[in-house]
N, C-alpha and C positions, 0 to 999 in steps of 0.2 A: 764659299771659302775664298777670301781675298788673298792676293799675293802678299799683301802687307799685314797679314793676320798671324797670330800665334799658331793657329791650327796648320797653316801652310808650312810654317817653319818646322813642324813635326812631320807633316805629310810628305814633303819633298825628300828629305834624307832617307826616310823609311822606304819610299818608292825606289829611289836610286840604288840603295843597298840591295834590296830584293831583286831588282832588275839584273844586277851583275852576278848575283848568287844563283839565279835560275838558269837552266839550259836555254840557249838562245831560241830554240824552236818553240818554246812556250812563253817567251817573254811578252809576246803580243797579248796573251791572256791577262797577264798582270797589268799591262798598260791600259787595256780596255776596261778592266775592273776599276783601276785607279781613276781613269777618266770619267767613268759613270759615277763613281763615288764623289769625285770633285764636283761634278755638275749637280748631283743630287743634294749636295750640301746647301744649295739655295732653296730648291723646292723639288722633292722627289717626283711629284706628279708630272713635271715637265720632261722627265726622261722619256715619257711616251711620245712626245713630239719629236724629239731627236731620233728616236727609233723609227718613227713613221718616215721621217726625212731620209734616214739611212736606207731602209728597206725599199722605199719607192724609187729612189735614184739608182740603187744597185740593181733592182729587178728590171726597170725600164732600160738601164744601161746594158744589161745582158740581152734583152730583146733586140736592141739596136745593133749590138755587136754581131748578132746572128744574121743580120740582113745586109747584103752587099750594096743594094741600091739605096743611095742616100735619101731619095724622095720617099721611099717606103718606110724609112726610119722616122719620118716626121711625126706621125701620130703618137709614137712612143715618147718622143721628145716633148711634144705638147702635153702629154699626160703627166710627165714628171714636172713640167713647169707649172701646170695648173694646180697640182697637189701642193707643191712646196711654196710657190708664190702665193697660193690661196691661204695657206697657214700663216705666212708672214703678213699678208695684207689684213687678214682677219684680226690677228692679235695686236698688230702695230697700228693699224689705220682705221679700224671700225669707229672708235670714239671720235677720231679726228674728222671722219666723213660725216658723222651725225652732227657734230658741233658746227661744221662748215655749212651743212644744209640748213641748220637752225638759224645761223646768222644771215644766210641768203633770204630765207623766208621772212625774217624780221625786217629786212631792208625793203621788201615789197609789201609790207603791211600785214603779213599773215601771222597768226598766233600759233606757232608750232614749237613744241618743246621736245627736244631729242631724248630718247630713252637713255638712262644711265646704265651702261654696262660696266661692271666692275671687272675689267680684264687686266690682269697683270702681264706686263711684257716679259715673256720668257727670256732669261739671260742669254745673250749671245746668239739669238735666233737670226739676226741679220747676217752675222758672220758665218755660222755653219750652214745656213741656207745657200749663201753665195758660193761657198766652197763646194758643196754638194752639186749645185747646178753647173759649176764649171766642169765637173767630171762628166755630167750628162751631155753638155754641149760639145765637149772635146770628143766624146765617143761618136756623137752625131756627125761631126766633121772628119772623123777618122784620125784625130790628132793623138789619141791615146787608146790603149787597149782596156778591155773590160777586165776588172779584177774578179776572178772566179771565187776567191776565198772571201766569203762574206765577213768573217771575223776581222780580217785585215782591213777590209773596206770600212767596217764599222769603226775601227780604230782610226782610220784616216779622217773620218768625219768628226770623231769625238776626242781626238788627241788633246789631252788636257792642257799642255803648255799654251796652245794658241786657240783653244776652243772658244773662249768667251770674248776675246777682243782681237783675235788675229795674231800674226799676219794671216791673211786669207791665202792658203796654200793651194798649189795645183797638184793634181794626182801624179803627174810625171816627176815631180820633185820629191814629194813626201812619201808616197807608197813604196818606191824602191828602197828607201832608207829604212822604212819600218820592216821590210822583209830581210834586210841584210844583217848578218851577225855583227854586233858592235863590241869592241873590246875597250876595256878601261884604259884611257890614255891620260897620263898625268898633265901634259901640256894643254890638252883639250879641256880637261876638267878645270884647270886654273883659269883658262880663258873664259869658260862658262861662268865661273864664279865672278870674274871681273865684269862680265857683261851684266850679270845679276846685280852686282854692286853699282854699276852705272845706272841701272834702272831704278834702284832704290834711292840713289842720290837725286835723280831727277824728280822722283815722286815726293820723297820726304823732305828734302832740303829746299827744292825750288817750288814745285807745284803746290804742295800743301801750305807752304808759307805764303805764297802769293794769293792763295784761295781766301785766306783770312781777310785780306784787304778787299779783294774783288767782291766777296760775299757781302761785306758791309755796304759797299756802294750799291750793289744791285738789290740788296734787301730793302734799302731805302727807296730805290727806284721802282721796285715792284709793289710797293705798298699803296700806290695810288698817285693821283696827279700832284698832290702836295709833297709827297715823299722826296722826289729829286731836289726840291728846294733846299734840302739839308746838305747837299754837296755842290761844289762849284765846278766850273769847267775844267780846272786843272786836275782836281781829284777824279773827275769822270774820264779825262784823257789818260791819266796814270792807270786807272782801272782797266781801260781798254788795252793798254800796253801789257799790263800784268796778266790779263786774262789770256791774251794771245800766247804769252810765254807759258802760263799755267797749263793751257790746253795742250800745247806741244809737249811739255815735260811730262804731263800726266799720261798721255797716250804713248809717246815714244818710250817713256819709262816702263810702261807695261810691256811694250814690244820687246824692249831690251831684256826684261826679266824672263819673258817667254822664250826668247832666243837662247839666253844663257841656260835656262832650265833644260831645254831640249838638248843643248850641247853637252850637258852632263851625261846624257844617255847616247851620245854619239850622233845625234840627228841634227842636221843643220837646217834651220828655217831661213827664209829670205829676209833681208834687211827691209824694214818698213819705213825708215826715215834716214835721210842723208843730209843733215844740217840744213834744213829748208830756209832758215833765216839768213843764209848766205846767198840765196837766189837773187838774181838781178832783174828778172822779169817774171811775169805770172806763169808763163809756160815752164820755165826752169823750176819755179816753186812747186808745181804739181808733179814734176819728175822726182822731186825730193820728199814730198809730203804724202804719208799714207800710201806708199808705193803699191802695196798689194791690192788696195781698192782702186786706185787710179788705173793700174794696168788691167784690172778686171773690167772696168767700164770701157776702157779703150778696146780690149779684145772682144768683148761680148755685146757691146752696145754701139760704141762709136764707129768702129770699123764696119760691122754689118750694115749700118745706116749709110755708109758711103765714105766716112772718115773725112780726111782732107781732100777736097776736090778742086779743080781749076775754077769752079764757080764760088765766088765769095759768098753769095747768098746761101747756097747749099751748105757750105762749110760752117757758116755762122749759125744756121738753124741747127745743124748737128751738134755744135758746141753748146748752144743754149739748152737744147733738150737734155744732153748729158749732164750739164751743170744743175738743171732743175731736178733731174732724177737723183743725182747725188745728194742734193739737199733733202729731198724727201726720204732717201735711205737713212740719212743721219737722224732725222727726227720728224715726227708727225706734227708739224707746226708750221705756220706761215712765216715765222721768223727765220726758219732754216731755208725756206724757199727764197726769201728776199736775200739772205746772206750769200747763198750759193748762186742765185741769179745774178747778183752783182759781180761775183767772180767770173761768171760766164760772160758777162758784158766786157770785163777786162780781157778775157781770152779772145773775144771777137775783135776788140780794139787792137790787140797784138797782131792778129791775123790780117786785119785791115792795113796796119802799118807795113807789114812784111810784103803783102801782095800788091799794095797800091803805092803807098808813100815811098817806101824804100826802093821799090822798083823804079819809080819816077825820078828819085834822086840820083840813082845810078845811071839812068838813061841820059840825064842832063849833066853828068859829071859834077854833081854837087855834094855827093856823099863824103868825099875827102876834104871838102872845103868847110863843112859845118863843124863847129867844135864838138868834141865828144864829151859825153856826160861821165864824170868820174864814177868808178865802180861803187865806191862807198855811198855815193849819193843815190844811185839806183837801188842799192840794198836797203838803205834807210827809207826811201820813198815807198818801196814795196812793203816793208814792215809796217809803216804807219798806215798805209791803205788797208792791208790785211787786218791789222788790229782794229781799225774802226768798223770793218765789216763784221768782225766777230762779236761786236756789241749785240747784234741781233741774235747770235747763237746763245749767248749767256742770258739775255733778257727773257722773261716769261711772257712778254707781250710786245707787240709792235709799238704800242703807245709808250711803254717804258723805255724802249730803245730810242725812240724819237726824242723823248724828253732829255735823255742823257746826251745824245748826239747834238741836240739843239744847244745844250750848255757848252759843249766843246767848241762849236762854231760861232758862239756869241762872245766877242771879246769882253763885253761888259760883265760876263759871268766868271771871268778869270780874276781870282783874288789870291795873290801870291803871299800866303801866310803859312807858317808851319802848322798851325791848327787845322787849316783847311786841307792841307796836303796829307798829313799823317792820320787824320780822322781819330776815332775813339781808341783804336788799338795802341796809339802812342808812338813816340819817336823811336823807342827801342825796337818794337815790332817792325816799323817801317824800315829801320836800319837793317834788320835781318832780311827783309825782302830784297833790299839793294845788294846785300852781301850774297844772297843766293844767286842773284843774276850775275854777279861778278864771278862766282865759281862756275856758272854755266858758260860764261864767256871764256874762261880759261879752258874748259873742256872743248870748246869749239876750236881752240888752237891745236888740238891733238888731231893728227891725220886720221882719215876714215878707218884704214886697216892697219892700225899700229900693232906691231909685233913686240910685245913687252919683254918676252923672253925671261931672263933671270930676274927682271925687275917686277914681274907680275905680282908676286906676293906683297912686295912693298907698295905697289900701286893699289892693291886691294885693301891693304891695311890703312892706307891714306884715305881711301874713299870712306871706309867705315868710321874713321876718326872724324871726318868732316860731318858725316851723318850723325854721329853721337853728339858733336858739339853744336851743330846748327840745325839738325833735323827737327821737324815738328813732331811732338810726341803724342799727338792725338791720332785717332783712327778715322780715316776718311775713305769713302768709296772712290773708285776711279771714274772720272767724268764720262768716259765713253761707254760705261755700263749701260747708260740709258739708251744707247743706240742699238 
């Protein structure tokens, strides 16, 4: 059941109305049933997986909570990690491992053919697995208490607004709100609808429009060595820019809808994006992009490994490992490893500058003498760099990405004609793409925590008018579903 489906437009109002009609002590039952129904709409048999994850992390969490000595809790923590990471690895990376092994054996002259396992990736498994594991790890370190009510914990894992694509919540934030009695609040409900409207605007007006152009370029690029010859360097560069914006609007749009949906029931989820395209450096970018995942890796991977240390080498290794793991989390493909590995290199370069270059400049009183780079130049440079790296994320193969990037960096491939820029979709569709980006730019001028007050309904009506006039009327999946 997609957020942008007719079924969800019936499912959500019915759930919210029943939620407020029921006594608050039994509302968790409704939400748990609705969450399982929401998840089962894709494939009912995968409910078993989410139930295994729920019970294993709850049971091992209870065992750890009963033990005061942290070292003696470790076997139970490891048991939970093995079960849940094992499920994630099996369903998400088995085929990738076989294919990689087959490629390696072919390189050394062996005739090995990997078995074809028809494994469907369970929707949202990367998200709910990490959310459950954060609960287990927090109990191990004594940062949270064990939830004795199994039903409420099951709701924490399967809470439908953020079940499939996040935000990845922490138990200390979400569980207390699920226990608390919520009252229907007009202002909160309108804010929730405005947030939902923002999400649909990003998805239908921006992401789905840009997707038409991006798909055309990458369809040609993925069709073989001769396919990319149909586009020139300008079209390939525009596709890189469009896809970066498409991916952002697709994912942040989902997060906005999830936050707004939850807000209708009085539950506040964490913000997952804070205008990342205004970042001036790669560190600032990752503070603003997919915040729930970035903080998860910081808290549960980067910091336990040592985090930022006085040693440049140790810090660089930690950053590169986290970047590569983040890439693998996003997708079982070497294209993701390359894309996020490159971003890891940028992070290391940033740390090198701060720890060595900047320190040397200050020691020699040169920092104030060098001309400063204007903020807009930093923002633009980072956006271009990020966009080029996402070409690997969108491409189905490393070869396809290299061909398209090769065209971008070859001046002889740049042919500035309308036909080469707008492609087969035509000037009208290309104009709609530019219009959608213009509307996104206008939304960036709005402060993070704008309180619309009495203008909320007018703002909401304006959003849906823009969606009606400029939104894509086709039905498309959210890009991050595959992660």
